[in-house]
N, C-alpha and C positions, 0 to 999 in steps of 0.2 A: 659652662657658658655664662656670659655676663647677663645680669638681671634684665638689662634693657632689651637684649636680644630675645630672652625668654618671653618678655612681655609682648614683643612684636609677634612672636609665634602664636601667642594666645589671641592676639588681634587678627592674625591671618586665619586662624581657625574659625573665628566668628564670621569673617568675610566669606570663607568657603561655605559655611553652613547657610549663609544668607543667599547663596547663589552668585555672589560677586567674585567668580573664579578668576577673571582676567586681572582684577585688581590684586588679588592675593598672589597670583602668579608673578606679577611685576615686582611686588615687594620681596618675594622669595628670591627672585633672580638678583635683585639688588643686594640682598643679604649674602647670597652666594658669591657675587662678584666682589663684595667687600671683605672677602677672606674670613668670614665667620665660620671657620672650619674646626672649632674646638670640639664639636660634637657631630655625630652622624645624623642628628635629628634634622638639620637643615636639608641635607640631601634626601633623607627619607620623606620629609614633607614635600619636597619638589617631586619626587617619584610618585608619591601618593596623589598629588594634584594632577599630574599628567595621566596617571592611571585612571583617575575618575573622569577626566575630560575625554580621554582617548577611547574609553570602552563603552560609554552609554549615551544613547540619544534621548533618554528619559530619566525621570527622577526616581532614585531609590538609594537605600543605605549602602555605603561602602564599608570597608573594614575600619575598625577603630584607629584613630591616629594616636600620637604620643600622649595626648591629654584625654583620651577616651571619648572624643567627640565622634560623631558619625558624619562622614563627608556627604553632603547632600548636593546633588548636581541638578540645577534647574532644568525644566523640561526643554527649554529652548537653548540650552548651553551649546554642547558640541556633539556632533555625530562621531562615529568611529574614525580615528585618525592613526594611521600606521606611524606617522612621524611622532605623534605624542606618545604612543606606546614605546617607540624606540627610546625616547627621552626618559620615560619611566624606567625602562631597563637600565639605562645609563646611570641615572641618579641612585637607583636602588643598589647597583653594584658599587658606586662610590661610597654609599653608606656602609656597606660591608667592608670596604677597604679601610675605612676609619675604625670600624669595630666589627671583627669577624663573628662576634657573639651577639650581634644586634638582632634579636628574634623577630622584631616587626619587619625589618628589611628582608630577612630570610623568608618570612611568610609572604611578603608582597612579591618577591621573586618567584616563589612557588605559584602564586596566583597568576602571575604574568606568563610563566612558561605553560601552565595548564591551560590558560585561555588561548594560547597560540598552538595548543595540542602538541607541544614539545614534551612528551611524556617522560623521556629519558632525563631531561634536565629538571623537570618538576620533581621526579623521584629523588634526584640528587639533593634538591633543596630540603625535602622532607627528611632525608637521612642526615643532612647537615644540622637541621633543627633538633633531631633526635640526639646528636652528639652534644649539642649545647644544653638541651633540656630533656634528659632521659626519663620523662615522667610516664606514668601508666597511660594517661589519655593520649599522649602524643605517640607512644609506641603502638597503641592500638590503631591510631589514625594511619600510621605508616603501614601496619599490617593489613588494614582494610584496603588501602590504596593498592598494595601488591596483590591482594586477592582479586580486586576488580581488573587491574591492568597488567599484572605480572611484575616480577616472576613469582610463581606460586611457591617455589622453594623458600624464598625470603619470607613470604607470609607465614609458612609453616614454622620457620625458626622463631619468628616474633611471637606468634600465638603460643607456642610452647614455653617461651620465656615468660610471657605474661601469666600463664597458668602456674608456672613454677615459682615465680617471684612474688606473687600476690595471693593472699588468702581472702578470697571473695565469698560473700554470703551466697551469691548465686553466680556460678561460672558457666551456666548453660549457654548464654549468648556466645561466649568464646568458643565453647565446644561446637556449637552450630557452625561458626565460621571456619573452625578447623576441619570440621566434617566436609564443608564445601571445598576447602583447599585440597583435601585428599581426593575429592572427586575430580578436580582438575589434574591432580598428579596420578590419578587412576590407581590409587593404593587401596585395593579392595579389603585387605586385611584390617587396616586402620579404620576404614569406613565402617565395617561391620562392628569393630570393637567400640567405636564411639556411638554408633547407632544403638547397640545393646545397652550401653551405659545410660544414654539419654532416655530410651524407652522405659527403663526400670524406674525412672524418677516420677514422682507424682506431681510434677509441675505442669498443670493443664494449660498455662499460658504458652508454654513452648511445645506442647505435644504435637499440635498441628504442624508447626514449623519443622520438627524432626521428621515427621512423615513426608512432608512436602519435599524436603531435601533428599530423602531416600528415593522418592518417586522420580525426582529430577534425575538423580544419578542412574537409576535403572533404565529410565527412558533413554538417556544420553548414551549409555553403554549397550543398549539393545539387549537387555537381559529379561526375556519374557517370564521365565520361571520365578525369578526373584521378585519381579513386579507383581505377578499373580499372588505370591505369598504375602507380600506387604498389603495388597488390596484386600486379601481375605481377612486380615486382622481388623478391618473396619467393622466386621460383624460383631466383634466383642470389644467393649471398652470405649466405644465412640457413640456419641449422641447422633441422632438422625441428621441434624443440621450440620454437624461436623463432617459426617460422611459425604453429604451433598457438596459441602465447600471443598473438600479434598478431591472429590471426583471432578468437580468443575475445574479445579486447578490442574488436575491430571489431563483432562480432555483438552483444555486450552493449550497446555504445553505440547501435547502430542501434535496438535494441529499446526501451531505456529512455530515452535522452537525447533522441531525436527523435520518439518516439511514432508510428511509422509506422502502427500499428494504429488510431489515432484520427484520421488525416488522410486526405485523398483528393487526391493530386496526382501527376501523371505523373513529375516528377523523383524523388520518393520511390520509386515503383515501379521506375524504372530503377536507382536506387541498390540496392534490394533484390535485383534480378536480378544485378547485378554481384557483390554479396557472396555470393549463393547459388552463383554459378558458381565463385568462388574458394574456396568452403568445401567443395567436394566431396571434396577430398583430405585434409582434416584428420581426425585421429584423437584426439579430445579425451577426457581423463579427467574433465572437468568436465561432469557430466550435464546441467546446466541449459542449456548451450550448444545441445544438440540440441533442447531445448524451444523456445528462441528461434528457431532455424532453422525448426522446424516451424511456428511461429506466423507468421513473416514469409513463409514459402513459401505458407501457406494464404491470407494476405492478397492475394498476387498470383496466386492460383488455380493455383499450381504443385503440383498434387495428387501428382505422383510424388515430389517432394522432401519435401512436407509429410508424406506417409505414411512415407517413409523415416526422416525425422528424429524424428517423434513415436514411431515404433516403436522407434527406437534409444533414445530417452529412457526408454520403458517397459521395454525389455529390460535397461537398466542400472540399473533400480530407482531412478529419480530420486525424491528424498525431498521435494521441494517440493510440497506438497499442492495448491496452486492450479494449478501447472503440470501435475501428474498429472491433475487433474480435467479440464483443457482437452484434454490429449492423449487421455484416455479418451473425452470427449465427441466428439472428432473422429471416432474410429472407430465409436462407438456410433451417431451420427447417420447415418453412411454404412452402417449394418448390417454393418460389417466385424467380425463377432464372432469369426471364425477367427483374426484377428490379436490381438484383445483377450484371448481366453481363456487361451492359454499364458502371456502376460505376467501376467495376474491370478493365476493359480495360483502363479507364481513370487513375486509380491508376498506372497501369503498365507504362503508358506514363510519368506520373509525377515523379514517384520514380523508375527510371530504375535500380538503384543499390540495391534495396530492394528485397530479395528473397521471402518474405511472399506473396506478391501480385501475382506473376506468379504461385506460388504453389496453391493458392486458386482459381485462374482462371482456372488452370488445373482441379481442382475438379469440377468446374461448367461445363466445357466442357465435362468431363467424364459423368456427370449426363445427359447431353444433347445428348449423343451418338456421339459427335464430337471427335472421337478417335485421329485423327491426330493432331487436334488443342490442345487437352489435352496433348498429348505427347510433343508437341512443348513447351508448357508452363512449363511442368515439367522439361524438359531438360534445359530450361532457369533458372529455380529455382535452379537446381543442379549445373549449371555452376557458378552461383553467390555464392552458398554455398553448398559444397558437403554433409554437414550434412542433407540436405533435403532428401537424400535417406532414412534415418531412418524415416522421417516424412511420406514419401510415404508408407513405410512398415506399419506404424501405421494406415494410412488410409485403407490399405488392411485389417488389423485385425478388425478395426471398422466396415467396410462394411460387413465383413464375419460374425461378431457377429449379425449384423442387418439383416442377410440373404439377403443382397443386392449383390448377387453373381456375377452379371455382372460387377459391379464396383470392387469387390474384386479381381476377376480374372484379370481384367485390371491392377490393382495396383501391384499384385504379378508378373504378366508378365513383367510389366515395370521395376521392381526392378531386376528381373532375367536377363533382357537384359543387365543391367549395371553390376550386380554382379551374374554371373551364378552359383557360388558356395555358395551363401548365405544360409547356412544350416537352419537358422530359418525360412526363407520364404519358402524354399523347404518343410520343415516339415509341416508348416501351410497350404500351398497350397495343399499338398498331403492329409492331413487330411480333408480339405474342400471337395475335390473331392470324397474321400471315404464316407463321410457323405451323399453326394448327390448320391453316387453310379454310378458315371460317370467317364470316362477316367481312369479306374482303373489301366491299365498297365502304363499309364503316371504317375499316382500317385506312383506306386511301384518304378518306375525308379527314381523319385525325392527323395523319402524317403530313398532309398538305398544310395544316395549321402550324405544325412545327417548322416546316420549311419556310412558311411565310414569316415566321418570327426570326429564324436564323438560317439563311440559305447557304451559309458557308460552313455549316456543321457537318462533318463527314459522316457521323453516325446517322444523322437524319437522312442524308442522301442515300446511304446504304439501305436503310429501311424503306425509303421511297422506291428505290429500284427493286427491292425484294418483293414488295407488295405488287408492283407491276408484273414481275415475273410470275407470281402466283396467279395473277389475273390473265396470264397468257400473252402479255404484250412484251415480247423479248427485246424489241428494239429500244423502247423507252427504258426497260429495265437495265440493259447494258449501258445506255447513255448515262443514267444516274449513278450506276455502280462505278463506272470509270471516273466520273467526277469525284466520287467519294475517295477512290484510290489516289487520285491526283492530290487531294487535300491531305490525306494521311495514308501513306503506303505501308505503315507498320501494323495495320489491323488485318490479321490473317483471315478473319471472317469475310472481309470484302473480297479477298482473292478466292476464297471458297465459293462465294456467290457468283463472281464473274465466271469462274470455271463452270459452274452449273448452267449458267445461261448459255455460254459458248457450246457446251455439250448438247444442250437442247436445240441449238441451231445447227448441229451436225459438225461443228468445228472442233474435232477431237484433239488435234495437235495443240491448238491454241488453248483449249480447256486444260490440258495437262500442264502446259507452261504456266497457266494462272495458278493451278493447284500447287505446283512446285514452288512458286513464289511464296505462297502461304506456308508451305512446309519449311522454308528457310526461317520463317518467323516462329513456327511451332513444330519442331522436328518430330514430335511424338504424338501429334494430333491424329486420333483414330479416324475421324471423318475424312481428313485429307488423304491419309494412307490408304484407306479403303477405296476411295475414288480412283487413285492412281493405279492400285492393284487391279481394279475391275474395269480398267479403261477399255 
C-alpha cells in the first residue's frame, strides 16, 4: 500500500478512537471508491467500523485493528443497526477475497456470525483460522468452542491432539475438558480412566474441579451408586470447607440443572436421597443451599429433613423472596405456626423496610387469634407499601374460598376500616354472609353500597338478589337476579340462584330450565347436577 494511504488509515484510527466515527466512515468510503485495493486492510477497516457502530449503543473496547488500536465508540454514537452489520459482513468478506489468510478478517467474521447466533458459520471461521494459524492457543479455542456448542466428537479429537503434540508442565486443564467432553459423549470407560488419573495427582488447585465434574456426570446420567461412592470420598482427603463447597455445588446442580421438582422418576428420587444423606453434616453459609435441600427433601416426602432445612433457611434470614415464600408456605400449609412465628419476628427486625414480612406476620397472628397483633403488622405493611391493601383483600378471598370464615371476616373488616367504600370487598363480604345465612341486614346494607357505586355490575346484582332471597323476599330476589343474568348470561352461579328462587316459589319446571342453563356453562357442576336429580 502507498505510504500516503497508510498515513490516512493512521489518521482514521485516531478519528475512530475520538468517537468521530462518521468522519472516519466517510474517509474510508472515499478510499474504497478510489480503488485503493492493494491491501485487504481498507476493507477490514470498513468492516470493523460498521461492526463497531452496528453492535453497540454505549462505549466499550472493540477488537484490535490493524495498528493495535482499540475502537472506541462514543456513548451517543449508534444503536444496533442490521444494515450496518450487513455492511460489516460485506466488507469483511471482501477483505478475505483479497487475502484468504487475513487472520483479523477471519476473526471479525467469527465475531459477526457468533453475534448473530449463526453457530455453524462461526465454527467454520474458527476452523478456517486454525488452518491458517495452527497454534496451540487457537486449537484449544476451537476445542473449547466445540465442547460448549458441539460437536463433542470434534472437541475430543482436538483435545487429544493437543495432549499428544504438546509437552505441558500441567495438562490437568486439558484433561478436565476432555473429561467433560466424554461426559457429553457418554463414554463411561474413558470418564473413569481420566477421573482416576486426575484423582491420583496431588494438584489441589484442580482437585475440586475433578470431583465437581464427576458429580455433574453422575447426576446427569442418574447413577446413584456412583454418586454415593464419590460423595463418600469427601470424608477422607478433603478439608471441611472443601466438602461444604462441593456439596453446595452438588445440591445446586441437582435443584437447577436436572429439575427434580418437575420430573417423576425413581432414579431421581434415589439421587435425591443420596445427596440428602451426605448433606447432613454440612454447615453452609450460603443460605439458599438450605432452601434447595428443603425443596428436594419435600419432593421425596422426607418431612424431617424438609422441615429442618426450610427452618434453617428461615432462621438464617434467607433473602431470596421466592425461596422464602416456598419455605413459608411449607410450614403454613402444615399449620406449623410455632416454627414460623419466631422466624417471622426475626425477619421483621432484620428487614424493617420490607413490607412482605409484616404482611405475613399479620397472617400468622390472625391464624393464632391475636387480632390486635395481626392488625398492627398489617398496618405496618400498608404503611411501607399501600399496595398491600390489595393483598389483604386477596387473603380475604382466599380464606373465604377455603371456608375459613373467621379469617375472611377479619381481612374484609380490616380493609373496610381503611377503605369503607371498597365496593369489591363490600360485595364479597355481603355474599359470604348471605351464604352462611348470618347478619343478613348488615349484608344488605353492604351490597347496597356496592350497587350505588356500580348499578350495572352483574356480580353485585347477583349478590343483591341472593341476600334478598336469604331474607325471604323472593320477588325482589328474582328481579335482581334476572337483571344480573341479562347483563352477563355466562355466569352459571346466577342461573343456579334463579333456579333456587323459582323452586322456592313452587315453579319447578322453570327452576329446572334455569339450572339446565347453568349446566350448559358448567356441565360437571355438582350443585347443579344434584338439584336437577332431586327435582
